[in-house]
C-alpha positions as CSV (number, residue, x, y, z in Angstrom):
1,M,-101.2,-15.2,125.9
2,K,-98.0,-13.2,126.4
3,S,-100.1,-10.1,126.9
4,L,-102.2,-11.5,129.7
5,P,-99.9,-10.4,132.6
6,R,-99.8,-6.9,131.1
7,F,-103.5,-6.9,130.8
8,L,-104.0,-7.9,134.4
9,C,-101.6,-5.2,135.6
10,A,-103.5,-2.6,133.7
11,L,-106.7,-3.9,135.2
12,L,-105.6,-4.2,138.8
13,L,-103.2,-1.2,139.2
14,P,-105.9,1.5,139.3
15,A,-107.8,-0.5,142.0
16,L,-104.6,-0.9,144.0
17,V,-103.9,2.8,143.8
18,L,-107.5,3.6,145.0
19,L,-107.1,1.2,147.9
20,V,-103.9,2.8,149.1
21,V,-105.3,6.3,148.8
22,A,-108.5,5.3,150.7
23,C,-106.4,3.8,153.5
24,S,-104.2,6.8,154.0
25,P,-104.6,9.0,157.1
26,K,-105.8,11.9,155.0
27,N,-108.8,9.8,154.0
28,A,-109.6,8.4,157.4
29,E,-113.2,9.2,157.0
30,T,-113.5,6.1,154.9
31,S,-113.0,4.2,158.2
32,L,-116.3,5.5,159.6
33,P,-118.9,2.8,160.3
34,P,-122.1,3.3,158.4
35,D,-124.2,3.8,161.6
36,E,-124.2,7.5,161.8
37,T,-126.7,7.5,164.6
38,S,-124.0,6.8,167.1
39,P,-121.2,9.2,167.9
40,F,-118.9,6.3,168.7
41,V,-117.0,4.5,165.9
42,G,-114.9,1.8,167.5
43,N,-111.1,1.3,167.7
44,A,-110.6,0.3,164.0
45,A,-111.4,3.9,162.9
46,C,-108.5,5.2,165.0
47,E,-105.9,2.8,163.5
48,P,-105.0,4.7,160.3
49,C,-103.7,7.7,162.1
50,H,-102.7,6.2,165.5
51,A,-101.2,2.8,164.4
52,A,-98.7,2.6,167.3
53,E,-101.2,3.3,170.0
54,F,-103.8,1.1,168.4
55,T,-101.4,-1.9,168.0
56,S,-100.2,-1.6,171.6
57,H,-103.6,-1.1,173.1
58,Q,-105.1,-4.1,171.2
59,K,-102.9,-6.4,173.2
60,T,-103.9,-5.1,176.7
61,R,-106.1,-6.7,179.3
62,H,-108.3,-3.6,179.1
63,M,-109.2,-4.6,175.6
64,A,-110.0,-8.1,176.8
65,T,-112.2,-7.2,179.7
66,M,-115.4,-8.1,177.9
67,Q,-115.6,-11.3,175.8
68,E,-118.3,-13.5,174.3
69,A,-119.4,-16.4,176.5
70,T,-118.4,-19.0,173.9
71,R,-115.6,-21.5,173.7
72,A,-114.5,-19.9,170.5
73,G,-114.4,-16.4,172.0
74,L,-112.5,-17.5,175.2
75,G,-110.1,-19.9,173.5
76,A,-107.6,-21.3,176.0
77,L,-109.3,-19.4,178.8
78,A,-112.6,-21.4,178.5
79,P,-113.6,-23.6,181.4
80,E,-114.5,-27.2,181.2
81,R,-118.1,-28.3,181.2
82,G,-119.6,-29.9,184.4
83,Q,-120.6,-29.2,187.9
84,I,-119.5,-25.8,189.3
85,P,-118.5,-25.7,193.0
86,G,-121.3,-24.0,195.0
87,G,-124.1,-25.0,192.7
88,G,-124.8,-25.0,189.0
89,M,-124.1,-27.1,185.9
90,L,-122.1,-25.6,183.1
91,S,-122.8,-26.9,179.7
92,E,-122.8,-25.7,176.1
93,Q,-125.4,-25.2,173.5
94,Q,-124.2,-24.5,169.9
95,G,-120.8,-23.3,171.3
96,R,-122.3,-20.9,173.9
97,F,-122.0,-21.6,177.6
98,V,-125.1,-22.3,179.6
99,I,-125.5,-22.6,183.4
100,N,-128.4,-24.8,184.3
101,D,-130.9,-23.7,181.7
102,L,-129.7,-20.1,181.6
103,P,-127.8,-19.0,178.4
104,L,-124.8,-16.9,179.1
105,Q,-123.8,-14.0,176.7
106,L,-120.8,-12.2,178.2
107,V,-117.7,-12.8,180.3
108,L,-116.3,-9.9,182.2
109,G,-112.6,-10.0,183.0
110,S,-109.5,-10.5,180.9
111,G,-108.4,-13.8,182.5
112,K,-105.5,-12.3,184.4
113,T,-107.3,-13.3,187.6
114,G,-111.1,-14.1,187.7
115,M,-113.7,-14.0,184.9
116,T,-117.4,-13.6,185.7
117,F,-120.1,-14.9,183.4
118,I,-123.1,-12.8,182.6
119,A,-126.6,-13.6,181.4
120,L,-128.5,-10.7,179.7
121,A,-132.1,-9.8,179.8
122,D,-133.9,-6.7,178.4
123,D,-133.1,-4.3,181.2
124,S,-131.1,-6.5,183.6
125,C,-128.3,-9.0,183.8
126,T,-127.5,-11.9,186.1
127,E,-123.9,-12.0,187.5
128,I,-123.1,-15.7,188.1
129,Q,-122.2,-16.3,191.7
130,T,-119.0,-18.1,191.0
131,S,-116.2,-16.8,188.9
132,Y,-113.6,-18.8,186.9
133,F,-109.9,-18.4,187.4
134,P,-108.4,-19.8,184.2
135,H,-104.8,-20.0,185.1
136,E,-105.7,-22.1,188.2
137,K,-108.7,-23.8,186.5
138,L,-110.7,-23.1,189.7
139,W,-114.1,-21.6,190.4
140,R,-114.4,-19.2,193.4
141,T,-117.2,-17.1,194.8
142,T,-117.8,-13.9,192.8
143,P,-116.8,-10.9,195.1
144,G,-119.9,-9.4,196.6
145,Q,-121.9,-12.7,196.4
146,E,-120.7,-14.3,199.6
147,K,-124.1,-15.8,200.4
148,P,-125.4,-18.1,203.2
149,K,-125.6,-21.8,202.1
150,A,-129.4,-21.5,202.5
151,V,-129.6,-19.6,199.2
152,A,-126.6,-21.1,197.5
153,D,-128.8,-22.7,194.9
154,Q,-129.5,-19.3,193.3
155,V,-127.6,-18.9,190.0
156,G,-126.4,-15.4,190.8
157,R,-127.1,-11.7,191.6
158,I,-129.6,-9.9,189.3
159,V,-128.5,-6.3,188.5
160,I,-131.1,-4.0,186.9
161,G,-131.4,-0.6,185.3
162,Q,-128.6,2.0,185.7
163,E,-126.6,-0.3,187.9
164,A,-126.5,-2.9,185.2
165,Q,-125.6,-0.1,182.6
166,R,-122.7,1.0,184.8
167,C,-121.5,-2.5,185.5
168,L,-121.3,-3.4,181.8
169,G,-120.2,0.1,180.8
170,C,-116.9,-0.2,182.6
171,H,-116.1,-3.2,180.4
172,A,-117.2,-1.7,177.1
173,V,-116.7,1.5,175.1
174,T,-120.5,2.3,175.0
175,L,-123.9,0.7,175.3
176,P,-127.1,1.5,173.4
177,E,-129.5,3.7,175.3
178,N,-131.8,1.6,177.5
179,S,-130.2,-1.6,176.4
180,L,-127.5,-4.0,177.5
181,Q,-126.8,-5.5,174.1
182,V,-123.2,-4.4,173.5
183,E,-122.0,-4.4,169.9
184,R,-119.0,-6.6,169.3
185,R,-116.8,-3.6,168.1
186,F,-117.4,-1.9,171.4
187,F,-116.2,-4.8,173.6
188,G,-113.4,-3.9,176.1
189,V,-112.0,-0.5,177.3
190,G,-111.2,1.1,173.9
191,C,-109.9,4.4,172.6
192,E,-113.2,6.1,173.0
193,S,-113.6,5.0,176.6
194,C,-111.0,7.6,177.6
195,H,-111.0,10.0,174.7
196,G,-114.7,10.2,174.1
197,P,-116.8,9.7,171.0
198,G,-114.7,9.7,167.8
199,R,-117.0,10.0,164.9
200,E,-116.7,13.8,164.6
201,H,-112.9,13.6,165.2
202,V,-112.4,11.0,162.4
203,A,-114.5,13.0,160.0
204,T,-112.7,16.2,160.8
205,M,-109.2,14.9,160.6
206,G,-110.0,12.9,157.4
207,K,-110.5,16.1,155.5
208,G,-106.7,16.5,155.2
209,E,-106.7,20.1,156.6
210,K,-105.5,21.3,160.0
211,P,-108.7,21.8,162.0
212,A,-109.4,24.5,164.4
213,K,-110.2,21.9,167.0
214,L,-109.6,18.1,167.3
215,A,-113.2,17.4,168.1
216,I,-112.1,14.9,170.7
217,E,-110.4,14.9,174.1
218,S,-106.6,14.5,173.5
219,L,-105.8,14.4,177.3
220,K,-102.3,15.6,176.5
221,G,-101.1,17.6,179.5
222,A,-104.2,16.7,181.5
223,G,-103.7,17.2,185.3
224,G,-104.1,14.9,188.2
225,E,-107.6,15.8,189.2
226,Q,-108.9,15.3,185.6
227,L,-107.1,12.0,185.0
228,N,-107.9,10.7,188.5
229,T,-111.6,11.4,187.8
230,L,-111.5,9.8,184.4
231,C,-109.8,6.6,185.6
232,G,-112.0,6.7,188.7
233,S,-115.1,6.5,186.6
234,C,-114.5,2.8,186.6
235,H,-111.7,2.3,189.1
236,R,-113.6,4.4,191.6
237,T,-113.1,7.7,193.4
238,Q,-113.9,8.8,196.9
239,D,-117.4,9.9,195.7
240,D,-118.1,6.2,194.9
241,V,-116.6,4.4,197.9
242,G,-117.0,6.9,200.7
243,P,-114.4,8.6,202.8
244,L,-114.1,5.7,205.4
245,S,-113.4,2.9,202.9
246,K,-110.2,0.9,203.5
247,S,-110.1,-0.3,199.9
248,T,-107.3,2.1,198.8
249,N,-105.6,-0.7,197.0
250,R,-108.7,-2.1,195.1
251,F,-109.9,1.4,194.2
252,Q,-106.6,3.0,193.0
253,P,-107.8,6.6,192.1
254,Y,-109.5,6.8,195.6
255,G,-106.2,5.7,197.3
256,L,-104.1,8.1,195.2
257,S,-106.4,11.0,196.0
258,L,-105.7,10.6,199.8
259,S,-101.9,10.6,199.3
260,R,-99.8,13.5,200.3
261,C,-97.8,13.0,197.1
262,F,-101.0,13.6,195.1
263,K,-102.2,16.6,197.2
264,E,-98.9,18.4,197.1
265,S,-98.0,17.7,193.5
266,K,-99.7,20.8,192.2
267,D,-101.9,18.7,190.0
268,K,-98.9,17.0,188.3
269,L,-99.1,13.5,189.8
270,T,-101.5,11.5,187.7
271,C,-102.3,7.9,187.0
272,V,-100.2,8.1,183.8
273,T,-97.2,9.3,185.8
274,C,-96.6,5.6,186.5
275,H,-98.8,3.8,184.0
276,N,-98.8,3.9,180.2
277,P,-102.5,3.9,179.3
278,H,-101.9,2.0,176.1
279,E,-100.1,-0.9,177.8
280,D,-100.7,-3.3,180.7
281,A,-99.4,-2.2,184.1
282,G,-95.9,-3.5,184.4
283,T,-94.4,-5.6,187.2
284,D,-90.9,-4.2,187.0
285,P,-90.5,-1.8,190.0
286,K,-87.8,0.2,188.3
287,P,-90.0,2.6,186.3
288,Y,-92.2,3.2,189.3
289,E,-89.2,3.9,191.5
290,K,-87.9,6.4,188.8
291,A,-91.2,8.2,189.1
292,C,-90.9,8.4,192.9
293,L,-87.3,9.6,192.7
294,S,-88.2,12.3,190.3
295,C,-89.5,14.2,193.4
296,H,-87.9,12.3,196.3
297,S,-84.2,12.5,195.6
298,A,-81.3,14.7,196.7
299,P,-81.0,17.6,197.1
300,K,-84.7,17.4,197.7
301,K,-86.1,15.4,200.7
302,A,-85.2,11.8,200.2
303,C,-86.2,8.6,202.0
304,P,-83.9,8.1,205.0
305,V,-84.3,4.3,204.8
306,N,-83.4,3.7,201.2
307,P,-83.1,6.8,199.0
308,K,-82.4,4.9,195.7
309,E,-84.8,1.9,195.4
310,K,-87.6,-0.2,196.9
311,C,-90.0,2.7,197.2
312,V,-93.1,0.8,196.2
313,G,-92.7,-2.2,198.5
314,C,-92.5,0.1,201.5
315,H,-94.9,2.9,200.6
316,M,-97.4,1.0,198.4
317,P,-97.5,-2.5,199.9
318,E,-99.6,-5.2,198.3
319,R,-102.8,-6.2,200.2
320,P,-105.7,-8.6,199.4
321,A,-108.1,-6.9,197.0
322,F,-111.1,-8.2,198.9
323,E,-111.6,-8.2,202.6
324,V,-113.9,-11.2,202.6
325,G,-114.2,-14.3,200.3
326,D,-111.7,-16.6,198.8
327,T,-110.4,-14.5,196.0
328,P,-106.5,-14.5,196.3
329,T,-105.9,-11.3,194.3
330,K,-103.5,-8.8,195.8
331,M,-103.1,-5.2,194.7
332,A,-100.6,-2.4,195.5
333,D,-102.1,0.1,198.0
334,H,-102.3,3.4,196.1
335,F,-102.6,5.4,199.4
336,I,-98.9,6.4,199.3
337,K,-97.6,6.9,202.8
338,I,-95.3,5.6,205.5
339,Y,-96.6,2.2,206.7
340,R,-95.6,1.0,210.1
341,A,-95.7,-2.6,211.2
342,N,-98.0,-1.9,214.2
343,R,-100.5,0.1,212.1
């Protein structure tokens, strides 16, 4: 019996060594999912080599912007069952939320503000006409669905085809071709949402040799136009909203593109000048002011009102995100300019 521990060590040690080797960055190809028909692999495949970015990004609201419409999936953010203001009865069937008799599959939104429930069909989805605001435990009209009372009994807006694909696509890494059934590993805005499909990159880097190419978009050193377009694929650019739109706060890349700061930066001012893409947008104004003062400080042209602080409050004031409806969300206006009280 005294030899039993020695026997177990001899038995388990080789397996432990193999496990450590398999999990090392040089063997990252072992993280590849078996479905080789998709060029996308999911965030987990990125973790072995990019642990810091992976860990940070997993905690962001971007990663939580698509969730399962179940009480288990939503946890503390889940609404109570019962009558929804404006019409509809929310119930549960086997842990999944149902409105009237319509099963709900997805929830869009991280819960920072509103969360919109979605019912899926083959090539369409129904966006429920009221959205839930978990921190207030209130239901409000889903933006874009401010309907007359005569049709208030409708469950919500039906979105079909490419519009449905784009709607869900901004809350997920990728969708299957001609389908809205998102795989769980692709929920949220993940690594591949910005860097592109990762299968070839993981396989290439996993060989343990310095490759001739990364086989992925690193974005290191990317300029303003490129990053503005990338972020704008979901947050919207001028091509999406039109040149006369006033929503320069809700659609930040669009607002930024109109700014003199952006136009005269020689392609250096980007979204990531102020925002770390692997973290949530901060509320501390100091880092943003530092970015402003990197250009607007003596001996260069400085603000005559306050050359040291409070740049954002004056030049990027908060405005309601929606011009109509009862959604209370406010966002900083990304059209950076001098705002006057009478304008």
